[in-house]
C-alpha positions in Angstrom: -12.2 -1.5 56.7 -12.3 0.4 60.0 -10.8 -2.5 61.8 -7.9 -2.7 59.3 -7.2 1.0 59.9 -7.2 0.5 63.6 -4.7 -2.4 63.3 -2.4 -0.3 61.1 -2.5 2.6 63.6 -1.9 0.3 66.5 1.0 -1.3 64.7 2.4 2.1 63.8 2.2 3.4 67.3 3.8 0.2 68.5 7.0 1.0 66.5 9.8 3.0 67.9 10.5 6.4 66.4 13.5 5.1 64.5 11.5 2.3 63.0 8.7 4.7 62.0 11.3 6.8 60.1 12.7 3.7 58.4 9.2 2.4 57.4 8.3 5.9 56.2 11.5 6.2 54.1 10.8 2.7 52.6 7.3 3.6 51.8 8.5 6.8 50.0 11.1 4.8 48.0 8.4 2.3 47.0 6.0 5.1 46.0 8.7 6.8 43.9 9.6 3.4 42.3 6.0 2.6 41.6 5.5 6.0 40.0 8.6 5.5 37.8 7.9 1.9 36.7 4.2 2.2 36.3 3.8 5.7 34.8 7.0 7.5 33.8 9.0 4.7 32.2 6.1 3.4 29.9 5.2 6.9 28.8 8.9 7.7 28.1 9.4 4.5 26.2 6.3 5.1 24.1 7.4 8.6 23.3 10.8 7.3 22.1 9.1 4.7 19.9 6.9 7.4 18.4 9.9 9.6 17.7 11.7 6.7 16.0 8.6 6.0 13.8 8.4 9.6 12.9 12.1 9.7 11.9 11.6 6.5 9.8 8.5 8.0 8.1 10.4 11.2 7.3 13.3 9.2 5.8 10.8 7.3 3.7 9.1 10.5 2.6 12.5 12.0 1.6 13.3 8.9 -0.4 10.0 8.9 -2.2 10.4 12.7 -3.0 13.8 11.9 -4.3 12.5 9.1 -6.5 9.3 10.9 -7.6 10.8 12.4 -10.8 12.1 9.0 -11.8 8.8 7.4 -11.1 6.8 10.0 -13.0 9.2 9.8 -15.9 8.9 6.0 -16.2 5.1 6.2 -15.9 4.8 8.5 -18.9 3.6 6.7 -21.9 5.5 7.0 -25.2 3.2 7.7 -28.1 4.1 5.9 -31.2 4.0 7.6 -34.6 1.2 7.0 -37.0 -2.6 6.5 -36.7 -4.2 4.3 -34.2 -5.1 1.9 -37.0 -1.4 1.6 -38.1 -0.3 1.1 -34.5 -2.9 -1.6 -33.9 -2.0 -3.4 -37.2 1.7 -3.3 -36.7 1.5 -4.3 -33.0 -1.0 -7.1 -33.7 1.2 -8.5 -36.4 4.3 -8.5 -34.2 2.3 -10.2 -31.4 0.7 -12.9 -33.7 -2.8 -11.6 -33.1 -5.2 -11.6 -36.0 -7.6 -8.7 -36.3 -10.7 -9.8 -38.3 -12.5 -6.4 -38.4 -11.3 -2.8 -37.8 -13.8 0.1 -37.9 -12.8 3.7 -37.2 -15.2 6.0 -35.4 -14.1 9.6 -34.7 -10.8 9.2 -32.7 -11.7 5.7 -31.6 -11.2 2.3 -33.3 -13.5 -0.7 -32.9 -11.9 -4.1 -33.4 -13.0 -7.7 -33.6 -10.2 -10.3 -33.1 -10.0 -14.0 -33.9 -9.7 -16.4 -31.0 -6.5 -15.5 -29.1 -4.7 -16.8 -26.0 -5.8 -14.8 -22.9 -2.2 -14.4 -21.8 -1.2 -13.1 -25.3 -4.1 -10.7 -25.3 -3.1 -9.2 -21.9 0.5 -8.9 -23.0 -0.6 -7.2 -26.2 -3.0 -4.8 -24.4 -0.2 -3.9 -21.9 2.2 -3.1 -24.8 -0.5 -1.1 -26.6 -1.0 1.1 -23.5 2.5 1.5 -22.2 4.6 1.3 -25.3 2.3 2.9 -27.9 0.0 5.1 -25.9 -3.2 3.5 -27.1 -5.9 3.6 -24.4 -8.4 0.7 -24.1 -11.9 2.1 -23.8 -14.1 -1.0 -23.9 -13.5 -4.8 -24.1 -16.2 -7.4 -24.7 -14.8 -11.0 -24.2 -16.3 -14.5 -24.5 -14.8 -17.9 -23.8 -13.7 -19.7 -26.9 -14.0 -23.4 -27.6 -10.5 -24.3 -26.6 -9.2 -23.8 -23.0 -7.1 -20.7 -22.5 -8.5 -19.0 -25.5 -10.9 -16.0 -25.6 -13.0 -14.5 -28.3 -12.8 -10.7 -28.5 -16.3 -9.7 -29.7 -15.7 -6.0 -29.5 -12.7 -3.9 -28.4 -12.7 -0.1 -28.5 -9.4 1.8 -28.3 -8.3 5.4 -28.8 
């Protein structure tokens, strides 16, 4: 290392004063360029990207705030008129689902259904909750003999 320093000093002293100024100016330009491209420019670019992300997030927030009343209004469940037993009977009949037993308990209703298609059951449960305001509390299923069918052993709604 010491030998390298001596070689550099010897080389520097061997240059004329005009060449020393030229080499010094070139070294200064290289130092400024290295500072710009290795530090300043990446930091500046990163800051710009973060600002763009912030603006995009603020736009998205404003859009969600603008849509919030519509989303909450569509999420509200409309409650059908009549008792839960009437709602279940009418809805099951219109969806071709046969209820074999219906037993009221306080504000809940316990049901047993005949074998039903799993897809039809899910569609019916979705309609009960989102169209009629009936909440599913408990569901006990078993596989039926035929593929795609399920046996509803016990279903509690309120």
